[in-house]
C-alpha positions in Angstrom: 130.6 82.2 127.6 130.0 79.5 130.2 126.3 78.6 130.4 126.8 75.6 132.6 123.6 74.3 134.2 121.3 75.8 131.7 121.8 73.5 128.7 123.2 70.1 128.1 123.1 66.6 129.5 126.2 64.7 130.3 126.6 61.3 128.6 129.3 58.6 128.6 132.9 59.4 127.5 132.5 63.1 128.4 130.0 63.7 125.6 127.4 66.4 126.2 124.1 66.4 124.4 123.0 70.0 123.4 119.3 70.7 123.5 119.5 74.3 122.2 117.8 73.3 119.0 116.0 70.3 117.5 119.2 68.9 116.1 120.3 67.7 119.6 124.0 67.4 118.8 126.1 65.0 120.8 129.3 67.0 121.3 132.6 65.4 122.2 135.1 67.2 124.5 136.9 70.0 122.8 134.5 70.1 119.9 131.6 72.4 118.9 128.1 71.5 117.7 126.9 71.8 114.2 126.0 75.5 114.6 129.4 76.3 116.1 127.5 78.3 118.8 127.8 75.7 121.6 130.8 73.6 122.5 131.9 70.9 125.0 134.5 72.3 127.5 135.7 69.4 129.8 132.2 67.9 129.9 130.4 71.2 130.2 128.2 72.8 127.6 129.4 76.3 127.0 128.3 79.2 124.7 131.0 80.1 122.2 129.9 83.7 121.5 129.9 86.5 124.1 126.8 88.1 125.5 126.6 91.6 123.8 125.9 94.6 126.0 125.2 97.9 124.4 126.0 101.0 126.4 125.6 104.7 126.2 126.5 107.7 128.2 123.7 109.7 129.7 123.2 113.4 128.9 123.7 115.9 131.7 120.6 116.2 133.9 119.2 112.8 132.8 118.6 110.1 135.4 121.3 107.4 135.4 121.4 103.8 136.2 124.7 103.0 138.0 126.2 99.6 137.6 129.5 97.9 138.4 131.9 97.8 135.4 134.3 94.9 135.3 137.2 97.3 136.0 135.7 100.5 137.5 132.6 102.4 138.5 130.9 104.0 135.5 127.7 105.9 135.3 125.6 105.4 132.2 123.1 103.0 130.7 123.4 99.4 129.5 121.0 97.4 127.4 121.4 93.6 127.6 120.8 92.3 124.1 119.9 88.7 123.3 123.0 88.4 121.1 125.1 85.6 122.7 122.4 85.0 125.3 121.6 81.5 124.0 118.3 79.8 123.5 116.0 77.8 125.8 114.6 75.5 123.1 112.0 74.0 123.4 111.3 76.9 125.8 109.7 74.9 128.6 112.5 76.8 130.6 112.6 80.5 131.3 114.5 82.7 128.8 118.3 82.8 129.3 118.3 86.2 130.9 115.5 88.1 132.5 117.0 91.4 133.7 115.4 93.9 136.0 116.5 97.5 135.6 115.1 100.8 136.9 114.7 103.3 134.1 113.7 106.9 134.8 112.3 105.8 138.2 110.3 102.9 136.7 111.1 99.3 137.4 111.4 97.5 134.0 112.2 94.0 132.9 114.0 93.0 129.7 113.6 89.3 128.6 116.2 88.2 126.1 116.6 85.0 124.1 118.0 84.0 120.7 115.0 82.7 118.8 115.2 79.8 116.3 113.2 81.1 113.4 112.1 78.6 110.8 109.4 81.0 109.8 111.5 84.0 108.6 112.5 85.7 105.5 114.1 88.9 104.1 112.7 91.8 102.3 115.5 93.4 100.2 115.0 96.9 98.9 117.2 97.9 96.0 117.2 101.6 95.2 117.6 101.5 91.4 115.5 102.1 88.3 117.1 99.2 86.6 114.7 96.4 85.6 116.0 93.3 87.5 113.4 90.8 86.2 109.8 90.1 85.8 107.5 90.3 88.9 107.5 86.8 90.6 110.6 85.8 88.7 112.6 83.3 90.8 115.8 84.5 92.5 118.6 81.9 92.4 121.7 81.5 94.6 124.1 78.7 93.8 121.6 77.2 91.5 118.7 77.0 94.0 115.7 79.2 94.2 115.8 81.3 97.4 113.1 83.8 96.7 111.4 85.9 94.0 111.1 89.4 92.6 108.1 91.1 94.2 106.2 94.4 93.5 108.5 97.4 92.7 108.0 100.4 94.9 108.7 104.1 94.3 112.2 104.2 92.9 113.2 100.8 94.2 113.1 97.2 93.1 112.1 94.6 95.8 113.1 91.0 96.4 111.4 88.6 98.8 113.9 86.0 100.0 113.7 83.0 102.3 110.6 82.0 104.0 109.5 78.6 105.4 108.7 77.1 102.0 112.2 77.6 100.8 113.8 76.7 104.1 111.8 73.5 104.6 109.4 72.9 101.7 111.9 72.0 99.0 115.0 69.8 98.8 117.5 69.6 101.6 120.0 71.5 99.5 117.5 74.3 98.7 116.9 74.7 102.4 120.6 74.8 103.3 121.5 77.2 100.4 118.6 79.5 101.4 119.6 79.5 105.0 123.2 80.2 104.2 122.3 83.1 101.9 120.0 84.6 104.4 122.6 84.3 107.2 125.2 86.1 105.0 122.9 89.0 104.2 121.8 89.3 107.9 125.5 89.4 108.8 125.9 92.3 106.3 128.0 90.2 104.0 127.7 90.2 100.2 126.1 87.5 98.1 125.5 87.1 94.4 122.1 86.1 93.0 120.7 85.6 89.6 117.2 86.7 88.7 115.8 84.0 86.3 115.5 85.7 82.9 116.9 88.9 84.4 119.9 90.6 86.1 122.8 89.3 88.0 123.0 91.1 91.3 125.4 91.5 94.2 123.5 92.3 97.4 124.9 93.7 100.6 123.2 95.6 103.4 124.3 99.2 103.5 126.0 99.1 100.1 125.0 100.1 96.6 123.5 97.1 94.7 125.6 95.9 91.8 123.6 95.1 88.7 125.3 93.0 86.0 128.7 94.0 87.3 128.0 97.7 87.5 127.5 99.4 90.9 124.3 101.6 91.0 124.8 105.2 91.8 121.4 106.9 92.3 117.9 106.4 93.4 115.5 108.3 91.1 114.1 111.6 92.3 110.7 110.5 91.2 108.9 109.2 88.2 109.0 111.1 84.9 105.9 113.0 85.8 107.2 113.9 89.2 110.5 115.1 87.8 108.6 117.3 85.3 106.6 118.9 88.2 109.6 119.4 90.4 111.8 121.1 87.9 109.3 122.7 85.5 110.2 126.3 86.6 113.9 125.6 86.2 113.4 124.3 82.7 111.2 127.2 81.6 113.1 129.7 79.5 116.0 127.2 79.0 114.3 124.7 76.8 111.0 124.5 74.9 110.2 120.9 75.7 111.4 118.3 78.2 110.8 114.5 78.1 111.7 112.7 81.3 111.9 109.0 80.3 110.7 106.5 82.9 109.6 102.9 82.8 106.4 103.7 84.7 105.3 107.2 83.9 107.1 109.2 81.3 106.6 113.0 81.5 106.2 115.6 78.7 106.5 119.1 80.0 104.3 121.2 77.7 101.5 118.7 77.9 101.9 118.3 81.7 99.8 120.3 84.1 103.0 122.0 85.3 103.7 123.2 81.7 100.1 124.4 81.4 100.3 126.4 84.6 103.5 128.0 83.3 101.7 128.9 80.0 104.3 127.0 78.0 103.7 126.8 74.3 102.7 123.3 73.0 105.6 121.7 71.2 103.8 119.1 69.1 106.2 116.4 70.3 104.4 113.0 70.6 106.0 110.1 72.4 105.1 106.5 72.0 103.1 104.7 74.6 99.7 104.9 76.2 98.6 108.4 77.3 97.2 108.5 80.9 96.5 112.1 81.6 98.0 115.1 79.8 101.8 114.9 79.8 101.8 111.5 81.5 102.5 108.3 79.4 102.6 104.6 80.3 104.4 101.8 78.4 106.7 104.2 76.5 109.2 101.3 76.3 109.9 97.9 77.7 111.5 97.5 81.1 115.3 97.2 81.1 118.6 98.5 82.3 118.7 101.6 80.0 117.3 105.1 80.4 114.9 105.4 83.3 114.6 101.7 83.9 113.6 101.1 80.3 115.3 99.1 77.5 116.0 102.4 75.7 119.5 103.3 74.7 118.6 105.7 71.9 116.1 108.2 73.5 115.0 109.5 70.0 113.4 106.1 69.4 110.6 106.9 71.8 109.5 110.0 69.8 106.7 109.1 67.5 106.4 112.4 65.6 106.5 116.2 65.7 103.2 117.8 64.8 104.1 120.3 62.1 101.2 122.5 63.1 102.8 123.0 66.5 106.5 122.3 66.3 108.9 124.8 64.8 112.5 125.0 63.5 115.0 125.8 66.3 112.8 124.3 69.0 115.0 123.2 71.9 114.3 119.8 73.4 115.8 118.1 76.4 115.4 114.4 77.0 116.7 113.0 80.3 116.2 110.1 82.7 114.7 110.2 86.2 118.2 110.2 87.8 119.8 112.7 85.4 122.5 110.2 84.6 121.4 110.2 80.9 120.6 113.4 78.9 120.2 114.4 75.3 119.7 118.0 74.0 118.7 118.8 70.5 117.1 121.4 68.3 114.9 120.9 65.3 116.1 121.8 61.8 113.9 123.2 59.1 112.5 119.8 58.3 111.7 119.3 62.0 114.4 116.7 62.4 116.4 116.4 65.7 119.9 117.8 65.6 121.8 116.7 68.8 123.9 119.4 70.4 126.0 119.7 73.6 124.0 120.6 76.7 123.9 124.4 77.3 125.4 125.3 80.6 122.0 126.3 82.1 120.4 123.1 81.0 123.3 121.1 82.3 122.9 122.7 85.7 119.2 121.7 85.8 120.1 118.1 84.8 122.7 118.1 87.6 120.1 119.4 90.0 118.0 116.3 89.1 121.0 114.2 90.1 121.6 116.2 93.2 118.0 115.4 94.3 118.6 111.7 93.9 119.6 109.7 97.0 122.6 107.3 96.8 121.6 103.8 95.6 121.4 101.5 98.6 120.6 97.9 99.4 118.5 97.5 102.5 118.0 94.1 104.1 115.0 93.8 106.4 114.6 90.6 108.6 111.0 89.5 108.9 109.9 86.8 111.3 107.0 85.4 113.3 107.9 85.4 117.0 105.1 83.0 117.8 105.9 79.5 118.6 107.5 78.3 121.8 110.0 81.2 122.5 107.1 83.0 124.1 106.9 80.4 126.8 110.4 81.4 127.9 108.9 84.8 128.6 105.6 83.9 130.4 103.7 80.8 131.4 100.7 82.0 129.4 102.0 83.1 125.9 98.8 84.6 124.6 99.1 87.3 127.3 102.5 88.3 125.9 101.1 88.4 122.4 98.2 90.6 123.4 100.5 93.0 125.4 102.8 93.3 122.4 99.9 94.0 120.1 98.6 96.6 122.6 101.9 98.4 122.5 102.6 97.6 126.1 105.8 95.7 125.4 108.9 97.1 123.5 110.2 94.5 121.0 113.7 94.9 119.8 116.3 92.7 117.9 119.8 93.3 119.1 118.5 96.7 120.4 117.2 97.7 117.0 113.6 98.8 116.8 111.0 96.4 115.3 108.0 97.2 113.2 105.1 95.1 114.4 102.6 94.0 111.7 99.0 94.5 112.6 96.8 91.4 112.9 97.4 88.2 114.8 100.6 87.0 116.3 103.9 88.8 116.8 105.1 89.4 113.2 108.0 91.8 113.2 110.5 93.4 110.9 113.9 94.9 111.7 116.6 96.5 109.5 119.8 94.4 109.9 121.9 97.5 109.3 120.7 98.9 112.7 121.7 95.7 114.5 125.2 94.9 115.9 127.5 92.9 113.7 127.3 89.1 113.9 123.9 89.3 115.5 122.6 86.3 113.6 123.4 82.6 113.6 121.9 79.5 112.2 121.1 75.9 113.0 121.1 73.0 110.5 117.4 72.3 110.8 117.7 74.7 108.7 116.7 77.9 110.5 118.1 81.3 111.4 118.9 82.2 115.0 118.2 85.9 115.8 118.2 87.9 119.0 114.9 89.2 120.3 114.2 91.3 123.4 111.0 92.1 125.2 111.1 95.2 127.5 108.1 96.1 129.7 107.2 97.4 133.1 107.9 95.0 136.0 104.3 95.2 137.2 103.0 94.2 133.8 105.5 91.4 133.6 104.1 90.0 136.8 100.6 90.4 135.6 101.4 88.4 132.4 102.6 85.5 134.5 106.3 86.2 133.8 109.1 84.2 135.3 109.9 86.8 137.9 111.6 84.3 140.1 114.4 84.1 137.5 114.8 87.8 137.1 118.2 89.2 138.2 119.2 92.9 138.6 121.4 94.4 135.9 124.2 94.9 138.4 124.1 91.2 139.3 124.3 90.2 135.6 127.3 92.5 135.1 129.1 91.1 138.1 128.6 87.6 136.9 129.1 88.0 133.2 130.6 91.5 132.7 134.1 90.3 132.2 133.2 87.7 129.6 130.7 89.9 127.7 131.3 92.1 124.7 130.8 95.8 125.2 129.7 97.9 122.2 128.4 101.4 121.9 124.7 102.1 121.4 123.9 102.3 117.7 122.5 105.7 116.7 119.8 106.6 115.7 118.1 103.6 117.4 115.8 104.9 120.1 116.6 103.6 123.6 114.3 100.7 124.4 112.6 101.8 127.5 109.4 100.2 128.7 106.2 101.7 127.1 104.0 103.7 129.5 
């Protein structure tokens, strides 16, 4: 896309100096800069990627925004993303596009720019019980630390990758490797990482995580105690005792409150570990990649004893994991020793029900950044007013049209799921830093009150006339909400 007159200064021999980032590349004719996002076309600095426009048809009866398509008249709605818009570093200039659009009878303004984010990172959620590594263990890519394992959440392992300390606080190679890994994940590509002292992982947004070469299948239905509570009634009458093995909280049915409420007979089965409340045990085994996120491969090893005063010959016991992927059924012989047997059909159906209630394993990549810095000056001449309006919920912040979660507290700290953004929405510069689209949508009257660059605003129809032919059209991504201006 030709961005002549916005960036670049001509030098001798047809060289153009690009000022879209701090690197300040001197680009020869016919060549591109270090980021491959800007090039020299006959002495003019041009943008190599197209401006991405997202469009949707309007439901019958809804107000429409007419605009001129490159080929024909079309009635619908268009959102101008910042993808391909370019940057205005160091943002003493207005944002690349400031677009005025009437929406539902309200005059709105959308300001778009590709921000250069040195202060950014990724939160990676892996839906698996498998133990990936110790909390705070370094995560390595190509031999460099790019992040660490952080606190596990319910049924998921979590990684924190990137951040300014890895991008700029270490060696040059660490910064470059970190930036390249983050860029690949943000572009929905796969990378391989090694948790120090732990698992080897393949990560990709929207795909199942691969742990030590094995794709994960399920996210657990809940901890062992939760699984006991959920399925207690279905177990009753089919088995006399159930142990749901889990790294965090292992459940034992007849001790559990669910078993008490069902008046189940105490079984006398005692598992190893630290008892929390009745039927709930901590530290039954060490974390690992076996049953229920533990290191257990032989479930009988977690049974400490059978109380002969309570247990009885013929007692039916089911041991299973929180995903139902592992299960063992046995009865007790006359000496109260386990005798493994095939799962009875009714028991197998309940174990299958556990699996049915598990969601598919998924790797989710969330981009997190601080939209402070100078990019705000491309929106308004008094950046603190923009910050306060965003914090007050008066400005809709999106990234490639995807909704952003705004963190409470100071600044504009946002998170967005890269899976909900268009493909190839991210770039990088060799400082190193990621380049990501960011859009601010607000009412026109508020934009004027914030000291916005209204003199540089153009109607949507004008933008489409000037850039429609060279832009890239893509359908609106469901289920993203349409980014109208907040009331």
